[in-house]
LUMTOR-446141 format. One line per 5 residues: number of its first residue (from 0); their letters; for each residue x, y, z of N, C-alpha, C, O, CB. Coordinates in Angstrom, 2 decimals, decimal comma. Glycine has a CB too. Layout:
N
NUM> a> X:Y:Z:X:Y:Z:X:Y:Z:X:Y:Z:X:Y:Z; ... $
***
This chain:
90
0> xxxxx> 5,44:-12,33:-4,13:6,35:-11,20:-4,08:6,77:-11,37:-2,56:6,00:-11,71:-1,66:5,63:-9,66:-4,51; 8,21:-11,08:-2,41:8,30:-11,27:-0,68:8,12:-9,67:-0,06:8,09:-8,57:-0,60:10,12:-12,02:-0,08; 8,02:-10,18:1,39:7,80:-9,15:2,29:8,76:-8,38:2,09:8,48:-7,33:2,68:7,69:-9,46:3,58; 9,82:-8,28:1,56:11,31:-7,43:1,80:10,57:-6,96:-0,04:9,45:-6,56:0,31:13,54:-8,70:2,15; 10,58:-6,89:-0,79:9,65:-6,52:-2,15:8,90:-5,78:-1,87:9,22:-4,60:-1,98:8,89:-7,46:-2,84 $
5> xxxxx> 7,56:-6,11:-1,38:6,66:-5,29:-0,69:6,97:-3,72:-0,16:6,63:-2,61:-0,56:6,37:-6,09:0,39; 7,85:-4,24:1,05:8,25:-3,65:1,48:9,32:-1,94:0,82:9,30:-0,75:1,09:8,55:-4,66:2,05; 10,02:-2,76:-0,03:10,74:-1,46:-0,65:9,63:-0,81:-1,73:9,58:0,41:-1,90:12,33:-1,93:-1,53; 8,99:-1,48:-2,26:7,84:-1,56:-3,37:7,28:-0,14:-2,54:7,69:0,99:-2,77:6,62:-3,29:-3,48; 6,42:-0,45:-1,71:5,76:0,49:-0,88:6,97:1,79:-0,26:6,67:2,99:-0,22:5,02:-0,51:0,42 $
10> xxxxx> 7,76:1,46:-0,01:8,70:2,81:0,42:9,09:3,76:-0,80:9,05:4,98:-0,93:10,22:2,31:1,11; 9,42:2,88:-1,51:9,17:3,75:-3,01:8,13:4,74:-3,25:8,30:5,96:-3,21:8,83:2,83:-4,12; 6,92:4,06:-3,52:5,90:4,71:-3,66:5,82:5,73:-2,31:5,79:6,79:-2,94:4,76:3,72:-3,89; 5,77:6,12:-1,02:5,43:6,69:0,09:7,11:7,84:-0,27:7,03:8,90:0,35:5,19:5,39:1,71; 7,92:7,76:-0,79:9,16:8,24:-1,11:9,26:9,64:-2,44:9,60:10,81:-2,59:9,92:6,82:-1,54 $
15> xxxxx> 8,60:8,25:-3,31:7,84:9,56:-4,79:6,63:10,47:-4,49:6,56:11,60:-4,98:7,03:8,63:-6,31; 5,38:9,81:-3,38:4,30:10,71:-3,80:4,42:11,57:-2,06:3,94:12,70:-1,96:2,51:9,69:-4,37; 4,95:11,02:-1,05:5,29:12,11:-0,17:6,43:12,62:0,23:6,58:13,22:1,29:4,88:11,95:0,74; 7,51:12,34:-0,82:8,77:12,85:-0,57:9,25:12,25:0,86:9,91:12,96:1,62:8,70:14,45:-0,61; 9,01:11,31:1,10:9,67:10,86:2,80:11,15:9,95:2,08:11,36:9,43:0,99:8,17:9,37:4,11 $
20> xxxxx> 12,00:10,10:3,39:13,03:9,29:3,30:12,65:7,49:3,73:11,87:7,00:4,55:14,12:10,05:4,27; 13,81:6,76:2,53:13,21:5,42:3,03:13,61:5,26:4,27:12,74:4,52:4,73:13,58:4,20:2,28; 14,47:5,51:5,22:14,86:4,94:6,35:13,78:5,53:7,78:14,13:5,27:8,93:16,52:5,33:6,46; 12,54:6,29:7,49:11,68:7,16:8,18:10,66:6,13:8,19:9,88:6,08:9,14:11,32:8,62:7,54; 10,58:5,26:7,18:9,58:4,42:6,69:9,35:2,85:7,43:9,98:1,98:6,82:9,94:4,30:5,20 $
25> xxxxx> 8,73:2,45:8,38:9,00:1,21:9,01:7,25:0,70:8,99:6,34:1,44:8,60:9,89:1,43:10,73; 7,04:-1,01:9,59:5,70:-1,26:9,56:4,87:-0,81:10,79:3,67:-1,09:10,80:5,55:-2,62:9,36; 5,33:-0,22:11,68:4,82:0,46:13,10:4,09:1,87:12,87:3,01:2,25:13,33:6,18:0,76:14,16; 5,17:2,69:11,84:5,12:3,97:11,44:3,38:4,33:11,32:2,70:3,60:10,60:6,03:4,11:10,00; 2,97:5,07:11,80:1,48:5,43:11,47:1,80:6,87:10,25:2,64:7,76:10,40:0,45:5,98:13,25 $
30> xxxxx> 1,04:6,75:9,32:0,86:7,13:8,29:0,36:8,87:8,53:0,78:9,72:7,75:-0,08:6,07:7,64; -0,45:9,21:9,54:-1,05:10,21:10,22:-0,09:11,04:11,06:0,23:12,22:10,86:-2,08:9,66:11,01; 0,44:10,03:12,29:1,43:10,86:13,27:2,75:10,74:12,98:3,52:11,70:12,87:1,36:10,47:14,69; 3,02:9,64:12,85:4,66:9,68:12,14:5,06:10,23:11,00:5,91:11,12:10,93:5,17:8,50:11,83; 4,44:9,71:10,01:4,76:9,90:8,81:4,19:11,53:7,99:4,49:12,07:6,92:4,20:8,58:8,22 $
35> xxxxx> 3,37:11,85:8,98:2,95:13,16:8,47:1,88:13,10:7,26:1,58:14,21:6,83:4,23:13,92:8,00; 1,44:12,31:6,81:0,95:12,27:5,54:-0,77:12,36:5,72:-1,37:11,37:6,16:1,55:10,87:4,78; -1,43:13,50:5,39:-2,65:14,17:5,34:-3,52:13,14:4,40:-3,21:12,06:3,89:-2,47:15,74:4,74; -4,73:13,88:4,38:-5,43:12,69:4,05:-5,77:12,56:2,68:-6,36:11,61:2,19:-6,58:12,57:4,78; -5,31:13,70:2,02:-5,32:13,98:0,56:-4,11:13,09:-0,19:-4,21:12,43:-1,22:-5,10:15,67:0,33 $
40> xxxxx> -2,88:13,30:0,71:-1,81:12,29:0,05:-2,45:10,75:0,38:-2,44:9,96:-0,57:-0,08:12,51:0,83; -2,79:10,46:1,17:-2,82:8,88:1,49:-4,19:8,52:0,23:-4,47:7,45:-0,31:-3,33:8,45:3,62; -4,65:9,51:0,12:-5,19:8,87:-1,74:-4,41:9,29:-2,76:-5,00:9,44:-3,82:-6,76:9,46:-2,40; -3,49:9,47:-2,75:-2,27:9,76:-3,86:-1,46:8,63:-3,65:-0,97:8,13:-4,67:-1,32:11,20:-3,65; -1,19:8,08:-2,50:-0,09:6,89:-2,10:-0,99:5,63:-2,51:-0,39:4,76:-3,14:0,43:6,85:-0,22 $
45> xxxxx> -2,31:5,42:-2,23:-3,49:4,64:-2,72:-3,33:4,11:-3,87:-3,20:2,91:-4,11:-4,63:5,32:-2,81; -3,34:5,34:-4,89:-3,42:5,17:-6,04:-1,90:5,03:-7,02:-1,65:4,78:-8,20:-4,29:6,21:-6,34; -1,46:5,21:-6,34:0,10:4,91:-6,69:0,72:3,45:-6,22:1,57:2,84:-6,87:1,04:6,10:-5,92; 0,21:3,05:-5,10:0,20:1,57:-4,70:-0,71:0,94:-5,76:-0,13:0,14:-6,49:-0,38:1,30:-3,11; -1,71:1,08:-5,95:-2,63:0,12:-6,83:-1,58:0,23:-8,08:-0,46:-0,27:-7,96:-4,47:0,73:-7,17 $
50> xxxxx> -1,79:0,58:-8,73:-0,75:1,04:-9,98:0,81:0,21:-9,78:0,90:-0,57:-10,72:-0,45:3,02:-9,87; 1,70:0,14:-9,13:3,09:0,09:-8,51:2,73:-1,81:-8,59:3,33:-2,66:-9,25:3,40:1,16:-6,57; 1,91:-1,94:-7,93:1,00:-3,39:-7,79:0,25:-4,06:-7,93:0,03:-5,04:-7,21:0,71:-3,72:-7,35; -0,65:-3,61:-9,32:-1,23:-4,22:-9,79:-2,62:-4,89:-9,20:-3,17:-5,89:-9,67:-0,41:-4,79:-10,12; -3,16:-3,97:-7,83:-4,22:-4,48:-7,67:-5,26:-3,06:-7,24:-5,11:-1,85:-7,42:-4,00:-5,70:-6,64 $
55> xxxxx> -6,20:-3,76:-6,70:-7,28:-2,52:-6,32:-7,50:-2,48:-4,98:-7,67:-3,53:-4,36:-8,74:-2,65:-6,97; -7,52:-1,25:-4,36:-7,69:-1,49:-2,51:-8,90:-0,42:-2,68:-8,94:0,77:-2,99:-6,01:-0,89:-1,09; -10,03:-1,56:-2,27:-11,40:-0,60:-2,14:-11,31:0,48:-1,09:-10,40:0,47:-0,26:-12,72:-1,47:-1,72; -12,04:1,20:-1,11:-12,40:2,59:-0,26:-12,19:2,37:1,09:-11,52:3,08:1,83:-13,92:3,13:-0,38; -12,89:1,18:1,43:-13,76:0,77:2,24:-12,37:0,15:3,50:-12,31:0,28:4,73:-15,00:-0,43:1,37 $
60> xxxxx> -11,36:-0,56:2,46:-9,88:-1,04:2,87:-9,05:0,15:3,23:-8,67:0,37:4,38:-9,09:-1,85:1,66; -8,84:0,80:2,36:-7,80:1,93:2,76:-8,44:2,87:3,96:-7,76:3,07:4,97:-7,44:2,94:1,36; -9,19:3,19:3,90:-9,64:4,04:4,75:-9,49:3,64:6,85:-9,65:4,36:7,83:-11,23:4,11:4,07; -9,11:2,15:6,69:-8,68:0,83:7,76:-7,05:1,49:7,74:-6,47:1,28:8,81:-8,92:-1,30:6,96; -6,47:2,01:7,03:-5,36:1,99:7,10:-4,62:3,17:7,94:-4,54:4,38:7,70:-5,06:1,85:5,91 $
65> xxxxx> -3,99:2,19:9,25:-3,67:3,60:10,15:-2,20:3,27:10,08:-1,59:4,12:10,72:-4,40:3,79:11,96; -1,31:2,27:9,49:-0,05:2,04:9,77:0,64:1,50:8,18:-0,10:1,00:7,33:0,00:0,92:11,09; 1,92:1,65:8,00:2,64:1,35:6,91:2,35:-0,22:7,18:1,80:-0,89:6,30:4,25:1,96:6,85; 2,71:-0,80:8,40:2,18:-2,42:8,08:1,03:-2,90:7,99:0,83:-4,10:7,81:2,52:-3,28:8,88; 0,00:-1,93:8,14:-1,60:-2,49:7,60:-1,42:-2,59:6,09:-1,58:-3,65:5,49:-3,08:-1,29:7,96 $
70> xxxxx> -1,16:-1,74:5,66:-0,82:-1,56:3,98:-0,15:-2,72:3,90:-0,64:-3,49:3,07:0,16:-0,19:3,38; 0,71:-3,07:4,43:1,57:-3,83:3,46:1,04:-5,65:3,96:1,40:-6,67:3,39:3,58:-3,32:3,78; 0,33:-5,57:4,89:-0,60:-7,01:5,13:-1,43:-6,95:4,10:-1,46:-8,01:3,48:-1,55:-7,19:6,57; -2,21:-5,98:3,61:-3,35:-5,67:2,48:-2,61:-6,51:1,62:-2,97:-7,66:1,38:-3,69:-3,97:1,89; -1,27:-5,83:0,98:-0,82:-5,96:0,12:-0,04:-7,50:0,01:0,15:-8,28:-0,92:-0,23:-4,84:0,04 $
75> xxxxx> 0,13:-7,49:0,70:0,95:-9,20:0,74:-0,10:-10,21:0,48:0,24:-11,21:-0,15:1,70:-9,72:2,42; -1,71:-10,06:1,01:-2,77:-10,72:0,69:-3,26:-10,16:-0,85:-3,42:-10,93:-1,81:-3,80:-10,52:1,87; -3,36:-9,51:-0,87:-3,75:-8,93:-2,55:-2,91:-9,45:-3,62:-3,39:-9,97:-4,63:-3,54:-7,25:-2,75; -1,58:-9,31:-3,39:-0,51:-9,85:-4,29:-0,56:-11,38:-4,42:-0,36:-11,85:-5,54:0,88:-9,44:-3,77; -0,73:-11,94:-3,70:-0,80:-13,26:-3,78:-2,00:-14,33:-3,84:-1,85:-15,55:-3,95:-0,20:-13,48:-2,91 $
80> xxxxx> -3,37:-13,55:-3,72:-4,30:-14,37:-4,20:-4,25:-14,66:-5,33:-3,35:-14,20:-6,04:-5,32:-14,05:-4,05; -5,53:-15,78:-5,98:-5,45:-15,69:-7,13:-5,92:-15,22:-8,08:-6,96:-14,67:-7,70:-5,41:-16,24:-7,31; -5,80:-15,08:-9,15:-7,18:-13,92:-9,87:-7,85:-14,19:-10,16:-7,83:-15,20:-10,87:-7,30:-13,16:-10,79; -8,86:-13,63:-9,91:-10,26:-13,87:-9,82:-10,89:-14,02:-11,39:-10,56:-13,28:-12,32:-10,94:-12,59:-8,95; -11,78:-15,06:-11,50:-12,16:-15,49:-13,06:-13,45:-15,36:-12,97:-14,24:-15,66:-12,08:-11,77:-16,99:-13,64 $
85> xxxxx> -13,67:-14,60:-14,58:-15,49:-14,83:-14,01:-15,91:-16,01:-14,72:-15,34:-16,72:-15,55:-16,79:-13,45:-14,49; -17,04:-16,03:-14,18:-18,15:-17,12:-14,12:-17,98:-17,83:-15,85:-18,11:-17,05:-16,79:-19,99:-16,23:-13,73; -17,73:-19,19:-16,10:-17,74:-19,83:-17,48:-16,91:-19,18:-18,57:-17,12:-18,82:-19,73:-19,13:-19,86:-17,97; -15,66:-19,17:-17,56:-14,28:-18,46:-18,68:-13,25:-19,60:-18,34:-12,10:-19,44:-18,74:-13,45:-16,48:-18,16; -13,57:-20,72:-17,66:-12,65:-21,54:-17,63:-12,76:-22,27:-18,80:-11,96:-23,18:-19,04:-12,64:-22,22:-16,53 $
***
């Protein structure tokens, strides 16, 4: 998935869950201070992003997201990492 696709997908999630305009969403924007997303909405965004991108975002990871860019960096790594394979299943 390209950076543009990730940005568009996350903007779609933020627009749907938090009612934000895509033009207001940028990597340097803070979720709470700039975008006005409260802690409950952050949880909703995380769940929607997990569904949208097919990844699991652990609590200790999303708790460190301060900006849209933080989330994008995680998603870029998570969507390009090789899938986990259980031992003995190859």
